[in-house]
N, C-alpha and C positions, 0 to 999 in steps of 0.2 A: 650457534649459527647453523644454517642449513646450506649445505653445498650441493650443487647439481649432481655430483657423482656420489652422494652419500649412500652407503649400503645399509643405513639404519632402517628400522621399521617404517612403513609408509606413513605419510601424513593422512589422518582420517578427516574426511569431510562428511558430515552427517546431514542428510537432506539433499535431494537432487533436484530441487527447484531452481529458479534462476540464480539465486545467490550461490548455492552449493555447486551447481554445474559450472558456473563461471569461475569460481575459485579452483575447482578441480582442473578445468581446462588450463588456466593460467599456470598452475603448478606443474602439470604434466608437460606443457609446452616448454617449460624451463628445465626439463630433465629430472624433476623430482618425482619419486615414487608416491603415488597418491591413490587412496582407496575411497571410493564414493559409496556411502551407505544410504539405503533408503528402504523404508518398510514396504513400499509398493513395487510392482513390476511395471516397467514402461513399455508402451504409453499408458499413462494413467490420467484420470480427469482431476482437475483442480478448480474449485469454485473461485472465480475472479472475473472482474469486468473485462480484462484483457486489453486495456488501453495502455499504450506506451508513447511518450513524447518522442518526436523524431530525433531529438538530440542523442538518443541512444545509438543511432547509426554512426554519429560522429565520434562518440566515446568508444564504441566497439566496432571498428571498421569491418572486421571479419563477419559480423552479423549480417550485413547487407548482402554479402556474397552467398550466405547460406539460406536466406529467407525464401528464395524461389522454391525450396524443397517443400514448403508448406503453404496453406491457403492464408493470404493476408489481404488486408483492405486498408486503404489510407483515406483520410478525410481532411479537408481544408476549411470546413465550415463548422462553427460552434454556435449552437442556439442556447442562450442562457436565460433562465427564468428566476424570478424572485418570489417570495412568499405571497406578495400581493398581486401576482399576475403580470408584473412588469417583465418585459423581455427585450432581448436584443440579439441580432445575428452578427457574428464576427467572422470575417473571411480573411484567410491567409493567401499570400501569393503563391503558395505551394503547399504540399502535404504538411500538416502540422501534427497529426497523430497517426500512429500505426495501430491497427486493431488485429488481434490474433486470438486463436482459441488455445487455452493453456494446455489442453491435452496434446496438441501438436507442437506448440512452441517449446514446452518443457522437454518433450522427447527430442526435439531438434538440438537444444542446448546440451542434453546428455550425450547425444551422438557426437557432438563436436568435442566434448571432453574425452570420450572414448577414442576418437580419432587422434587426439593429441597424446594418448598413451595412458589415460586414467583407467582404473579398474572399477567396475560397477558391481556392488554386492546388493542384490534385491532381496526383499523379504527380511531385512534386518531391522526389526522394531526395537529400538534402543529403549530400555526401561531403567537402567542404572548407569551412573557415571561416578568415577572416583579419580582424584588427582593426587599425585605425590611428587616428590622432588625429581623423580626420574621420568615421569610421563603420565599419561592418562589411560585409564582402563574403562572401556564401555562394555556393558552386558546387554545382550538382546533378550527378548522375551523367550526365545527358544533355548536359552542357555549359552549361546555362543559368546565368546569374549574377544574383544578387539583391543589391542594396545597400540599406542602411538606416542611419539614425542610431543606432538602438537595436534589439537583438534580444532577444526573450524565447524562451528555449530550453525547449521542453516535449517534447523528443524521446526521452523514456523512459530506462530504466535503462542502455541502451547508448548514451547521448547522444553523437553524433558531434561536436556543437559543444563539449561539455565536454572531450572528448578533444583535439580539434584546437587548442583555445585553452589547453590546459593547466590547466583548472579541475578536472578529475578524470581521472586517467590509468588508473584501475582500482579496483574495489571489492575490499577484502579478502574472501576466501571466508567469513570469519566474519561479514561484514556484509550478506550476501545470502542469501535463502532460495530454494530450488528448490521451486516450487509445481507439483504434478502434478494437473491438474484436467480433468474432463470436464463439459460442459454438454449434457445429453441430454434429448430430449423425453420427457414423462411416459409416452407410449405405450410406450417402451422400458425406461426406468428410472424408478422412482417411489419417493419417500420416503413412508412410511406415515403420517406426521404433518406435513402441509404448514403447520401453524400454528406450528411450532417450528424455531428455528435450533439446529442440533446442532454442538457444538464440543468437541474433545478436545485437551488439552495434554499434552505429553510422550508423544505417541502411540507405542506400542511394537508393531511388527508381530509377528505370530506367526511361528513357524518356516516355516509354509507360505507366508506372505506374501513373505518375502524371506530371503536369506542374511544373516547378521550376523557380522562379524569379531570374533573374541574378543580381549579385552585381553591374555590369556595364550595364546600359540599352542599350549601343551600342553593347553589345556582346550577341549574340543569345545563349540561354541556350541549344538549340539543337546542336549547334556547339561545345559548351563546357558545358556539364551538370554539371561540378563541379564549374562553375564560381561563384555560390552563396556561396561557402565555402571559406572564406578569410583565408589566412595564414595557410593552412592545417587544419583549424578547422573542427572537425567532426560534422556531423549533430546530433543535440541534440535529438536523438531518439533511439528506440530499436524495435526489432521484436522478435516474439516467437511462438513456437508450444508447447503446454502443452497437453500431451496425458492423457486422462481420460479412465476409464474402458470401457464405451460405447459411449463416445463422444470425440471430439478433440476440443481444443481451439486454434484458430489461431488469432494472433493479431499483430498490429503495433501501436507504440505510439511515440509521439513527445512532447517535452516541448512546452506548448501552445504558448508562444511568438515566438518560432522558426517556429511552424506550420503556424501561421498567417503571418509571414514575408517571408517564403521561399516556402510554398506549395500552389499551386493554385487549387488543386482538392478537391472535397468533401470527407468526411471521407470514405464513402462506395466505391467510385471510387478508392481511394487509397488502400483500403482493397482488393478489387477485383483484382487489378493489382498485389498486393503482392501474393495472392493465385495463380494467373496465373504463376508468376515467380517460385514459389515453385513447381508447377506441371511440368513446363518445365525442372526443374532441377531433377525431379524424387524424390522429398522429400515428396510430398503428391499426392493423386489421388482424383478425384471427382471434384465437383464444389462448389464455394462459394454460400451461400444461404442468401439473404438479410433478410429473416424473422428471422434468428438467430443472426443478427448483432446488436450490441448495443455500440455506442460510450459513453464514460464516462470520468470524470475528476478524477485525483489522485493527492493529494498534495505531492509534492516531494521536497519541500524546507526546510524540517525539522520541528520539533515540534515548536509550538508557545512558545515564551519565558515565557508566563504566561498561561498555559493550565487550569487555574482555577482562580476563584476569589470569595471571600465571601463563599456563600453556593452552588456554582456551579462548577463542574469539567467537563472538556472536555476530551473525550477519543476517541481512534480510529482516523478515518479520520478527525473528527471535531477538534481534537487537533493537526493534522499534523503528527501523529505517523506512518510514512511510510518510508521505506528505499529508499534513493535517488538514489541508483545504481540499485538495483534489482526490485524496485517498489513493493516489498512484503509488504502487510499491515495486513494480517490476524493475524500473530503471534503477531505483535506489538499492534494490536487492543485488542487482548485477554489479553496481559500483562498489558496494560494501564487500561483496565476494571477491572482487578483483583486488581491492585494497587489502583485504585479509591475506590473500595470496602473496601480494607484494611485500607485506610485512614479514611473512614467513621466509621469503626469498632473500631478504636483506642479510648481509653478513654482519650480524649484531647479536649480542647475547640474548638468549631466550628470556632472561629476566626482564628485558625491556620490551618484549614483544607486544604486550597489551597496551603499553603506553604509546608505542610507535603507531600501532593500529588506530588508537583513539585519536591521535593527532592528525593522522592522514584523513580519517573520516571527518573530523572537525574542519579541516582545511577545504575539502572538496564539497561536502554536502551538509556539514553541521549547521552553519548559519542559515542555510536555505530551509532545512527541516525545522529548526527551532523557530524561525520567523513564521513558518506556516502554521505552527500551533498557536502562536500569539495572534496571528491574523484570524484564525478560526475562532478563537475566543472573542476577539474584537467584533467580528461580523455577527456572530450569533447572539451577542449581547443585546443587539437592537436590530430588528428586522428592517428598519429604515436605512441602515447602513448598507445592507445587501442591495436594496433598491437603488441607492445612490451609486454604488459601484457598477451595477448593471446599466443604469441609465447613463452613466458617464462614459461607457465604452465607446460610444460614437462621438461624444463631445471631445473626449481626450484621445484623439486619434494617434498622437505621438506616443502616449503611454501604452495604448493598445498595441502599437507596432513594436515597442520595446519588449512587451511580454511575448508577442509572437516570435520575435527574434530569439528570445531566450528558449522558447519551447522547441524550436527547430535547431538549436545549437549554434546560432550565429553570434551570440554573446553570452558571457558567463553570468552567473547569478550575482557575483560581486558588482559587475557593471550595472546590471539591472537595479540592484538595491541602491547603489550610489545615485543613479539617475532619479529613481523614485523619491528618495529622501530629499534630493535637491529640489525636486518639483513640489514636494509637499513636506516641508520641514516639521509640521505638526504631527505627521505620521510617526516620526521617530519617538516623540514623547508619548504618543498613544501606545506604541508597541512596548516601550519601557514600562509604562503603567501596567499593561497586561502581564508583563514578566514578573513585576513585583507582586501583583495579585496572585499569580500562579504559585509563587514561592510561599506565600502566606497561607494558601489554601491547602490544608492537610486532609488526606483521605479519611473519611469516617470509618469507624471500626467495622470491619467486615465488608467494607466497600471495595473488594477486590475480586477479580476473576481468577480463580485458581487454575494454574496451568500444569 
């Protein structure tokens, strides 16, 4: 057990992003010695869309008091588009999403952890990890060694700790998305409606945007740009415009396996073509700037079945805590970091730590994240399903309101799920079918992203 007055070596939290900083703050606020390690010095930039559902403010009340320290922007309007051009505009009766720059937001969370009493060690690039019956030893690239009774790993999608300790030896390429994003000042690139979050699902580049591999080599993709989509399957990707106060984030993403199989162009060529299409449609003005462009990977295959073992807990992207439909990760990172800290603080044997943490994650966000992966597979299996969902947003006003209530924190996911299944009983059967299909689908040899 961990007592607040324990004189033992400090708990180590590796990675000072939203998951790690939240865990460190929670531990320090409870009087536990905690050391927060990160290979960077803060403030540091982090590629990310920077969108957070407003329910984060209900889940973490202290955050609302701290946000005035940084530039933020809220939106109450969501523009949704489908692969065939169908679209709808959804409006909330209040702010539904919070937009931040990660360079500022992450630094804010770190400062909150330090104010609570955590210690920050910058420049600690962890390259080795070992665990025994007495604790965990981490080794940095510069030779420094850190020892602790417990480690909370928040070191991202490429988690060194997860790999070194055998908790995750690699993500299947079907379980990660390649997000290609630029965060550019409004003086260079500007969205023409900063009051609206713009999102497209099953986004299909034009011929000018990218080369596309044909499903039938005898058929030219120029004559039939949809030939690589079999049986009306939607392209496994998305596109977005996230308005910030002084910047705009424009990005496009694809499930990595789909990108490798179907897209011939480099990430930035694809991004530049996307911005060009948006400009031709009058949605943005200005130019793409490669210096602001950063491609990165997001785990979208759901949380690891075992996000912890022994004395080590995986949080945030390291544990796969990302929504498979929206690709939102910040909220889930903070929740998993907080739950990891709570598991450490419980007066219970360390031998039960990982099990208690897994149960806490399953209870609060597990069903939500697992369902998001099933829904992702269900929607992208047939582009017409995306069109029906988007087209039904206005017809099913009650359902749309339920989803908005969930996004702002007025109702739990359990309540939303129960209402949706009562409204559409067949949806449950479809989700279960997707779950069975997922279990039967085994990754092909070599089809992993080494971390």
